C-alpha positions in Angstrom: -10.1 5.0 -58.9 -10.2 5.5 -54.9 -12.3 3.4 -52.8 -14.7 4.8 -50.6 -14.0 3.5 -46.9 -16.1 3.7 -43.9 -15.9 6.6 -41.4 -14.7 4.6 -38.6 -11.6 2.5 -38.7 -9.8 -0.1 -36.6 -6.3 0.4 -36.1 -4.6 -2.7 -37.4 -0.7 -3.9 -38.1 -0.5 -3.2 -41.8 2.5 -3.1 -44.2 0.9 0.2 -45.6 2.4 3.5 -44.4 0.0 4.2 -41.5 -1.3 8.0 -40.9 0.6 9.8 -38.5 -1.5 10.0 -35.2 -1.2 13.6 -33.5 1.4 13.5 -30.4 -0.6 13.1 -27.2 0.2 15.2 -24.2 2.2 14.0 -21.6 0.3 13.5 -18.5 2.6 15.3 -16.3 2.9 18.5 -18.4 -0.3 20.0 -17.8 -0.2 23.2 -16.5 -0.1 23.2 -12.4 -2.4 25.9 -10.3 -0.6 28.6 -8.7 -1.1 31.0 -5.5 -0.8 34.5 -5.0 2.6 33.7 -4.4 3.3 31.8 -7.9 4.0 28.9 -5.9 2.7 25.4 -7.6 -0.4 24.0 -5.9 0.2 20.2 -6.0 -1.0 17.6 -5.3 -3.6 19.7 -3.2 -3.9 23.0 -1.1 -1.0 22.6 1.2 -3.4 23.8 4.2 -5.5 20.6 3.3 -2.7 18.4 3.1 -1.0 19.8 6.8 -4.7 19.1 8.1 -4.7 15.7 6.8 -1.2 15.1 8.5 -2.4 16.5 11.7 -5.6 14.4 11.5 -3.2 11.4 11.1 -1.1 12.2 14.0 -3.9 12.7 16.2 -5.3 9.4 15.2 -2.4 7.5 15.9 -1.6 9.1 19.5 -5.4 8.4 20.1 -4.8 4.7 20.8 -8.3 4.3 19.3 -10.4 2.0 16.8 -9.4 3.5 13.2 -11.3 2.4 10.1 -10.0 2.6 6.7 -12.4 2.2 3.7 -10.4 2.0 0.5 -12.0 1.8 -3.1 -11.8 -1.7 -4.4 -9.2 -0.9 -7.0 -5.4 -0.8 -7.1 -5.5 2.7 -6.2 -7.8 2.7 -3.4 -6.3 -0.1 -2.2 -2.6 1.0 -2.4 -3.7 4.2 -0.8 -5.2 2.5 2.0 -2.3 0.2 2.5 0.1 3.4 2.7 -2.4 4.7 5.4 -2.3 1.6 7.4 1.6 1.5 7.2 1.8 5.2 8.1 -0.7 4.7 11.3 1.5 1.6 12.3 4.8 3.2 12.3 3.5 6.3 14.1 2.5 4.0 17.1 -1.1 3.0 16.2 -1.2 -0.9 17.6 -2.6 -3.0 14.3 -5.1 -4.4 16.7 -6.6 -1.1 16.3 -6.7 -0.6 12.6 -9.4 -1.8 11.0 -10.5 -2.1 6.9 -14.1 -1.8 5.6 -14.8 -3.1 1.8 -18.1 -1.7 0.0 -20.0 -4.6 -1.3 -20.3 -5.0 -5.1 -22.3 -2.3 -6.3 -22.8 -0.1 -3.5 -21.3 2.9 -2.2 -19.8 4.3 1.2 -23.2 6.4 1.2 -25.8 3.7 1.3 -27.5 3.2 4.5 -26.6 -0.2 4.7 -22.7 0.8 4.5 -23.1 3.7 6.9 -24.5 1.1 9.4 -21.9 -1.3 8.8 -19.1 1.1 9.2 -20.9 2.4 12.7 -20.9 -1.3 13.9 -17.4 -1.5 13.7 -17.6 0.9 16.5 -14.5 3.6 14.8 -13.3 6.9 16.5 -11.7 7.8 13.3 -12.6 6.8 9.5 -10.1 7.5 6.9 -12.0 7.0 3.7 -9.8 7.0 0.3 -10.4 7.3 -3.4 -14.1 7.2 -3.1 -16.7 9.6 -1.4 -16.5 12.6 -3.4 -20.2 13.4 -3.5 -22.8 15.5 -1.4 -23.9 13.3 1.6 -24.7 13.1 5.3 -22.3 12.4 7.4 -20.1 9.1 6.9 -21.7 7.6 10.0 -24.0 9.0 12.2 -22.1 9.0 15.1 -20.9 13.0 16.5 -18.0 11.5 18.2 -16.5 9.9 15.0 -14.0 12.2 13.2 -13.8 11.3 9.2 -11.0 12.3 6.9 -11.5 11.6 2.7 -8.4 11.9 0.5 -9.6 11.7 -3.1 -8.9 12.7 -6.8 -12.4 12.3 -8.6 -14.0 15.1 -9.7 -16.2 16.9 -7.2 -17.1 20.6 -5.5 -19.4 18.5 -2.7 -18.4 16.3 -0.2 -20.0 14.3 2.7 -20.9 16.5 5.6 -18.6 16.7 8.8 -15.7 15.4 7.2 -12.1 16.8 6.5 -11.4 16.6 2.8 -8.4 16.4 0.6 -8.8 16.6 -3.0 -6.6 16.7 -5.8 -9.4 16.9 -8.4 -8.4 20.8 -9.4 -5.0 20.6 -9.1 -3.5 19.3 -12.6 -1.6 16.9 -13.4 -4.2 15.3 -11.4 -2.7 13.0 -8.7 -4.1 9.6 -8.0 -5.2 8.8 -4.4 -2.4 6.5 -3.9 0.1 9.6 -4.9 -2.0 12.1 -3.1 -1.7 9.7 0.2 2.0 9.3 -0.3 2.7 12.7 -0.4 0.6 13.2 2.7 2.3 10.4 4.6 6.2 10.8 3.6 7.0 13.4 5.6 5.3 11.8 8.9 8.1 9.2 9.2 11.6 8.4 7.3 10.3 4.9 6.8 7.3 5.8 4.5 9.1 6.6 1.4 11.2 3.2 1.1 8.0 1.3 2.6 5.6 2.7 0.4 7.2 4.1 -2.7 6.2 1.0 -4.6 2.4 1.3 -3.6 2.5 4.6 -4.5 3.9 3.7 -8.1 1.3 0.6 -8.1 -1.5 2.8 -7.8 -0.4 5.6 -9.9 -0.2 2.9 -12.7 -3.2 1.6 -11.9 -4.9 4.6 -12.8 -2.9 6.6 -15.2 -1.6 3.6 -17.2 1.6 1.5 -17.3 3.5 3.9 -19.5 3.3 7.0 -17.5 6.4 9.6 -17.5 7.2 10.2 -14.0 8.2 14.0 -14.1 7.7 17.0 -12.0 5.5 17.8 -10.1 5.3 14.0 -9.5 8.0 12.5 -7.3 11.2 11.2 -8.6 10.8 7.6 -8.2 14.2 6.5 -9.5 15.3 5.0 -6.2 11.8 3.1 -6.4 12.0 1.5 -9.8 15.8 0.7 -9.2 14.6 -1.1 -5.9 11.6 -2.7 -7.9 11.0 -3.3 -12.1 8.2 -1.5 -13.6 7.6 -5.1 -14.8 7.1 -6.5 -11.7 4.7 -3.4 -10.6 2.8 -3.3 -13.5 2.1 -7.2 -13.4 1.2 -6.8 -9.6 -1.4 -3.9 -10.5 -3.2 -6.3 -13.0 -3.2 -9.0 -10.2 -4.8 -6.7 -7.7 -7.3 -5.4 -9.9 -8.4 -8.7 -10.8 -10.3 -10.0 -7.9 -12.9 -7.1 -7.8 -13.7 -7.5 -11.3 -14.9 -11.2 -10.9 -18.4 -11.9 -10.4 -17.5 -12.8 -6.6 -16.2 -9.4 -5.9 -13.2 -10.8 -4.2 -11.4 -7.5 -3.0 -10.4 -8.6 0.5 -8.1 -11.1 -1.4 -6.3 -8.2 -3.0 -6.4 -6.2 0.3 -4.9 -9.1 2.1 -2.2 -9.8 -0.6 -1.3 -6.1 -0.4 -1.3 -5.6 3.1 1.0 -9.0 3.7 3.5 -8.1 0.8 6.4 -6.1 1.5 7.5 -5.8 -2.3 5.3 -6.4 -5.8 7.4 -9.6 -6.3 5.7 -10.9 -3.5 2.1 -10.2 -5.1 3.0 -12.3 -8.1 2.8 -15.9 -6.9 -0.6 -15.3 -5.3 -2.5 -18.2 -6.5 -5.9 -16.8 -5.9 -4.9 -13.7 -7.5 -3.6 -15.4 -10.8 -6.9 -17.5 -11.0 -8.9 -14.0 -10.9 -6.7 -12.7 -13.6 -7.1 -15.8 -15.9 -11.0 -15.6 -15.1 -11.1 -12.2 -16.1 -8.9 -12.3 -19.1 -11.2 -15.0 -20.5 -14.5 -13.1 -19.6 -12.7 -9.8 -21.6 -11.8 -12.0 -24.7 -15.6 -13.4 -24.8 -17.1 -9.7 -24.9 -14.4 -7.8 -26.5 -15.6 -8.3 -30.1 -19.0 -6.8 -29.6 -20.1 -4.4 -32.4 -20.3 -0.7 -31.6 -23.1 1.2 -32.4 -22.9 5.2 -32.9 -24.6 8.4 -31.7 -25.9 10.1 -34.5 -23.5 12.8 -34.3 -20.7 10.0 -34.4 -18.8 11.5 -31.3 -19.8 8.6 -29.1 -19.3 4.8 -29.7 -21.6 2.5 -27.6 -20.9 -1.0 -27.0 -23.3 -3.3 -25.3 -22.3 -6.3 -23.1 -23.9 -8.5 -20.4 -21.5 -9.9 -18.2 -21.4 -10.8 -14.0 -17.8 -9.8 -13.9 -16.8 -5.8 -14.2 -15.2 -6.0 -17.5 -16.7 -3.3 -18.9 -13.7 -0.6 -18.0 -11.4 -3.0 -19.5 -13.3 -3.1 -22.9 -14.0 0.9 -23.1 -10.0 1.1 -22.5 -9.2 -1.1 -25.0 -11.5 0.0 -27.9 -10.5 3.7 -26.7 -7.2 3.0 -28.3 -8.4 1.4 -31.4 -11.7 2.9 -32.9 -10.4 5.9 -35.0 -12.6 8.6 -36.6 -12.4 12.6 -37.1 -16.0 12.7 -34.9 -15.3 10.4 -32.5 -14.9 11.1 -29.0 -15.9 8.9 -26.3 -15.9 4.9 -26.1 -18.9 3.7 -23.9 -19.5 0.3 -22.8 -22.7 -0.6 -21.3 -22.9 -4.0 -18.8 -26.6 -5.0 -18.4 -25.6 -8.1 -16.5 -23.3 -6.7 -13.5 -26.2 -5.7 -11.4 -30.1 -7.0 -11.7 -32.1 -4.0 -13.4 -29.2 -1.9 -13.6 -26.8 -0.7 -16.2 -23.2 0.0 -15.2 -21.2 1.7 -18.0 -17.7 3.0 -18.3 -16.6 6.0 -20.6 -13.0 6.6 -22.2 -11.7 9.3 -24.4 -10.8 7.6 -27.9 -7.1 7.6 -28.4 -7.9 9.4 -31.7 -9.5 12.4 -29.5 -7.0 12.9 -26.8 -5.0 15.8 -28.5 -8.2 17.8 -29.3 -8.4 21.7 -28.2 -10.7 22.1 -26.4 -9.9 18.6 -24.6 -12.7 16.2 -24.3 -14.6 15.8 -21.3 -16.7 13.0 -20.3 -18.5 14.2 -17.6 -19.6 17.4 -19.2 -20.9 15.3 -22.6 -22.8 12.9 -20.2 -24.7 15.7 -18.8 -25.1 17.6 -21.9 -26.9 14.7 -23.4 -29.0 14.3 -20.1 -29.7 18.0 -20.1 -31.6 17.3 -23.6 -34.4 15.6 -21.6 -37.6 17.6 -21.1 -38.5 15.6 -17.8 -36.9 14.4 -14.5 -34.1 11.8 -16.2 -31.4 13.6 -14.4 -33.5 13.2 -11.1 -34.0 9.4 -11.9 -30.8 8.4 -12.8 -29.7 9.2 -9.2 -25.9 10.5 -7.8 -24.3 7.6 -9.6 -24.6 9.4 -13.1 -21.3 10.5 -14.8 -19.0 10.1 -11.6 -15.3 9.8 -11.7 -13.1 11.9 -13.8 -13.2 14.2 -17.3 -11.0 11.5 -18.9 -12.2 8.4 -17.3 -16.2 8.3 -16.1 -19.1 6.3 -16.1 -21.8 5.3 -14.1 -24.5 2.7 -12.5 -28.1 4.2 -13.5 -31.6 1.7 -13.8 -32.3 -0.1 -17.1 -34.9 2.3 -18.5 -33.0 5.4 -17.8 -30.5 4.2 -19.6 -32.4 3.6 -22.7 -33.9 7.1 -22.4 -30.2 8.4 -22.7 -29.5 6.3 -25.4 -32.5 8.0 -27.3 -31.1 11.0 -26.6 -27.8 10.3 -27.8 -29.9 8.8 -31.0 -27.8 5.7 -30.8 -27.9 3.7 -34.1 -29.7 6.5 -36.0 -27.9 7.3 -39.5 -26.1 10.6 -39.4 -27.6 13.3 -41.7 -26.1 13.3 -45.4 -23.7 16.0 -45.6 -24.3 19.0 -47.8 -23.8 18.9 -51.4 -23.0 15.0 -51.2 -25.1 12.6 -53.4 -26.1 9.2 -52.5 -25.4 7.9 -56.2 -21.8 8.7 -55.9 -21.4 6.0 -53.4 -23.0 3.3 -55.8 -20.8 3.4 -58.8 -20.8 0.1 -61.2 -17.3 -1.6 -60.9 -16.2 -0.7 -57.5 -15.5 -3.7 -55.3 -16.7 -3.2 -52.1 -14.1 -3.0 -49.2 -13.5 -6.1 -47.4 -11.4 -5.5 -44.4 -13.7 -3.3 -42.3 -15.0 -2.7 -39.1 -17.8 -5.2 -39.0 -15.5 -8.0 -40.3 -13.3 -7.2 -37.1 -15.6 -7.4 -34.9 -17.2 -10.8 -36.3 -13.9 -12.4 -35.3 -13.6 -14.7 -32.5 
């Protein structure tokens, strides 16, 4: 007699034959957009790329104060260093290149951040890996010119800024890769001095197992000069400080700016300490048991941590939870910012080959649209941001509970037509011992 098993399973190593997974599509195999001449549009429209190059050349030739505003992760910081090195080799003095790092839980569009950027008196501002949403000008000054280089999904951007966005041109480039492709033609030294930065930023966002294939650039020489292991280890170290409760992004920026290779980053004591701290915090929260939406499409894990470990845990469990219905794994952190819930969503590995593909942003917005009040307005602009494959948000705690109610998290699914509850309670059937909840109880 066959035993009944739970609908949700955790992947584990077993001597028994495993169910064969559907092959996941390789990232670079995505169909490219083409123009009227059937030429590939990648990583962004050529007109926008050329405009960005003209902006950088004008900036370097001006001899004026320039402010780089990178996002806090490896992709954003690596892109920022590529910009810094490009401006330097184009002749802009290092003393005229400044950086502005956003505070914990903030964005470049808050009045506090806009005032802080303006107070540094730049004539040029270059925002990388963030900023893609409708907003006023980056700063309130008609004399300041702004450039935004980004890949997050959006059709609306800050006013009066030059925009280069990769979000609609698959395979979507990371911000570091987009920046590298913009800067590479500007000086012959960029390819050799910034290739590993491009690889670090790209692996930081797309994963360490990425296969570099066209239209992505040929990185053979980069990986000859710098091993993939050193690049991937450096990524984990650069990402660690911004995940700590201290939000020590400046240490990561300074380490990247100073280093001439990923190997030089690997001995930085502060980065090593931050990574150890984050690893410990991830382990402390990673066995949190999930609850599921009534339709089984979304798994929700709740944690309370002052560290930004929710994206790491979401990524981890997206690779382990399996069911026919499951699409999205969400980790919600109530301890990162007072009164707010920071949440991260990832597509479950078992759903990555689905057709049509899972779209996290669309799924979250569809749930919110079930509301009959003004929930979407109250959640604000930080709801369902990012990418179709990796999204999240920062919303008030009360509104998050409303969102959970709309998902019907924790409610039992409706019985399948034709099923009989008595069939699951036959006498003599030994309950399954190796189940999901036993796993999550492990320490």
